[in-house]
Structures are given as structure tokens and as C-alpha cells.
C-alpha positions as CSV (number, residue, x, y, z in Angstrom):
1,X,0.0,0.0,0.0
2,X,1.3,3.4,-0.9
3,X,1.1,6.2,1.7
4,X,-0.3,9.6,1.0
5,X,2.6,11.7,-0.3
6,X,2.7,14.2,2.6
7,X,2.8,11.4,5.1
8,X,5.5,9.5,3.2
9,X,7.6,12.7,3.1
10,X,7.3,13.0,6.9
11,X,8.3,9.4,7.4
12,X,11.2,9.7,5.0
13,X,12.4,12.7,7.0
14,X,12.3,10.5,10.2
15,X,14.2,7.8,8.4
16,X,17.1,10.2,7.8
17,X,17.7,10.4,11.6
18,X,19.1,7.3,13.1
19,X,20.4,9.1,16.3
20,X,17.6,8.9,19.0
21,X,18.5,12.5,20.1
22,X,18.0,13.9,16.6
23,X,14.7,12.0,16.3
24,X,13.6,13.3,19.7
25,X,14.4,16.9,18.6
26,X,12.3,16.4,15.4
27,X,9.4,15.0,17.5
28,X,9.7,18.0,19.9
29,X,9.5,20.3,16.9
30,X,6.2,18.7,15.8
31,X,4.9,18.7,19.4
32,X,5.6,22.5,19.6
33,X,3.5,23.0,16.5
34,X,0.5,21.2,18.0
35,X,-2.7,23.3,17.8
36,X,-5.7,22.1,19.8
37,X,-9.2,21.5,18.4
38,X,-10.9,24.9,17.8
39,X,-13.7,25.8,20.1
40,X,-16.0,25.9,17.1
41,X,-15.5,22.1,16.8
42,X,-15.5,21.1,20.4
43,X,-15.1,22.4,24.0
44,X,-14.3,20.9,27.3
45,X,-15.4,18.6,28.6
46,X,-14.9,16.8,25.3
47,X,-17.4,14.1,24.3
48,X,-16.2,10.6,25.3
49,X,-17.0,9.2,21.9
50,X,-14.0,11.2,20.6
51,X,-11.6,9.9,23.3
52,X,-8.9,7.7,21.9
53,X,-8.9,4.3,23.8
54,X,-5.7,3.2,25.5
55,X,-4.1,6.6,25.1
56,X,-2.2,7.6,28.2
57,X,-2.3,11.3,27.1
58,X,-6.1,11.4,26.9
59,X,-6.1,12.3,23.3
60,X,-9.3,13.1,21.4
61,X,-9.8,13.1,17.7
62,X,-12.4,14.6,15.3
63,X,-12.6,14.3,11.5
64,X,-14.8,17.0,10.0
65,X,-16.0,16.5,6.4
66,X,-15.3,19.6,4.3
67,X,-17.5,20.9,1.4
68,X,-15.2,19.3,-1.1
69,X,-15.6,15.9,0.5
70,X,-12.1,15.8,2.1
71,X,-11.6,15.6,5.9
72,X,-10.0,18.0,8.3
73,X,-8.5,16.4,11.4
74,X,-8.6,18.0,14.8
75,X,-7.1,16.8,18.1
76,X,-7.0,17.5,21.8
77,X,-4.4,16.1,24.1
78,X,-5.4,16.6,27.8
79,X,-2.1,15.5,29.3
80,X,0.3,18.4,29.4
81,X,3.2,15.9,29.2
82,X,1.7,14.2,26.1
83,X,4.6,15.3,23.8
84,X,4.4,12.1,21.7
85,X,0.7,12.4,21.3
86,X,1.0,16.0,20.3
87,X,3.7,15.3,17.8
88,X,1.7,12.5,16.3
89,X,-1.4,14.6,16.2
90,X,0.5,17.3,14.3
91,X,1.9,14.8,11.9
92,X,-1.5,13.3,11.2
93,X,-3.2,16.6,10.8
94,X,-0.6,18.1,8.5
95,X,-0.2,15.0,6.3
96,X,-3.8,13.7,6.1
97,X,-6.1,16.7,6.4
98,X,-7.4,17.6,3.0
99,X,-7.5,14.1,1.7
100,X,-10.6,12.0,0.8
101,X,-11.8,9.8,3.7
102,X,-11.2,6.6,1.8
103,X,-7.5,7.5,1.4
104,X,-7.1,8.4,5.1
105,X,-8.8,5.1,6.0
106,X,-6.0,3.2,4.3
107,X,-3.3,4.5,6.6
108,X,-2.2,1.8,9.1
109,X,-1.0,2.2,12.7
110,X,2.4,0.7,11.9
111,X,3.5,4.2,11.0
112,X,3.9,4.7,14.7
113,X,6.8,2.3,14.8
114,X,8.4,4.0,11.8
115,X,8.2,7.4,13.6
116,X,9.0,6.5,17.2
117,X,11.0,3.3,16.6
118,X,11.7,1.4,19.9
119,X,11.9,4.6,21.9
120,X,8.5,4.4,23.5
121,X,7.0,2.1,26.1
122,X,4.5,-0.6,25.1
123,X,1.6,1.4,26.7
124,X,2.6,4.6,24.9
125,X,2.9,2.7,21.6
126,X,-0.5,1.2,22.1
127,X,-2.0,4.6,22.7
128,X,-0.3,6.2,19.7
129,X,-1.4,3.3,17.4
130,X,-4.9,3.8,18.8
131,X,-4.8,7.4,17.7
132,X,-4.1,6.3,14.1
133,X,-6.8,3.7,14.4
134,X,-9.3,6.3,15.7
135,X,-8.5,8.5,12.6
136,X,-9.0,5.5,10.4
137,X,-12.3,4.6,12.0
138,X,-13.6,8.2,11.6
139,X,-12.4,8.3,8.0
140,X,-14.1,4.9,7.3
141,X,-17.3,6.2,8.7
142,X,-17.0,9.5,6.7
143,X,-16.4,7.6,3.5
144,X,-19.7,5.8,3.9
145,X,-21.7,9.0,4.3
146,X,-22.7,11.5,1.7
147,X,-22.0,15.3,2.0
């Protein structure tokens, strides 16, 4: 399966950095760019149906269908220390927003390993893969609806 071009470009950038410290710097850069879901989409307390299961950082995800049929992804990360979740949210938003739901639904959680490698705990890895799965599920549901 080929990945969307923007996502592939991000993953290729991570592939360039074998040093864990360099990868961490890149992840911190993405985390610093994180922007929380706009109030027009959702406000606290966030609806539980948007909560990502198994995510230690209490991440929430929304996929809003745009007039052109593409999706715009939005995230909230409630844990202030959720740097990995914020980095992944930024990567997913920047590389998948603006794509058709069916294309987003094809992205698999194994991209988490390619980004984070073995530098995360099993629990954190499960939560990050659950973020990707939540995006996939929302995209799959959006692909089945009209307008």
C-alpha cells in the first residue's frame, strides 16, 4: 500500500535520523507546532466518543468533512506531558487533512513504529497506534456518508 505523499515525506524525514536524540528533537518540533481543536468544533469537557482508547495522554480526535468531501482532522491532548501524542497529532493533521476519507482510512497504525522506533513504552505505543486507528475509523465512517 502506498502512503499519502505528505505522510510519506514526513516518514522519509524521520528515516534520515538514526540518532535517537535527533529523532527526539524532530518530535519535539512537531509537538511544539500542535494546535488544539478549535472551540467551534469542540469544547471541554470533550465528548467521550472522541476519546482515543488506550491513550495515556487522553487524546481526542475529530474528522470534519469539508464541502469538497475531504476531511479536516482535529485533536486535543489533555495530558500536558503528552509530547508524543501532540507530535503524532500534528503529523497526522498536516499529512492527512485535505485528503478524501477513503484515502485516510487506508493508513495503518504501523507508521507509529516508523516514527518512534523502539523509543517508547508498550503502553505509549498502544496509545499512539490507537490514535491512528481512531483516525482510520472516523475516515471509514465518513467515507460511507454523503455530503
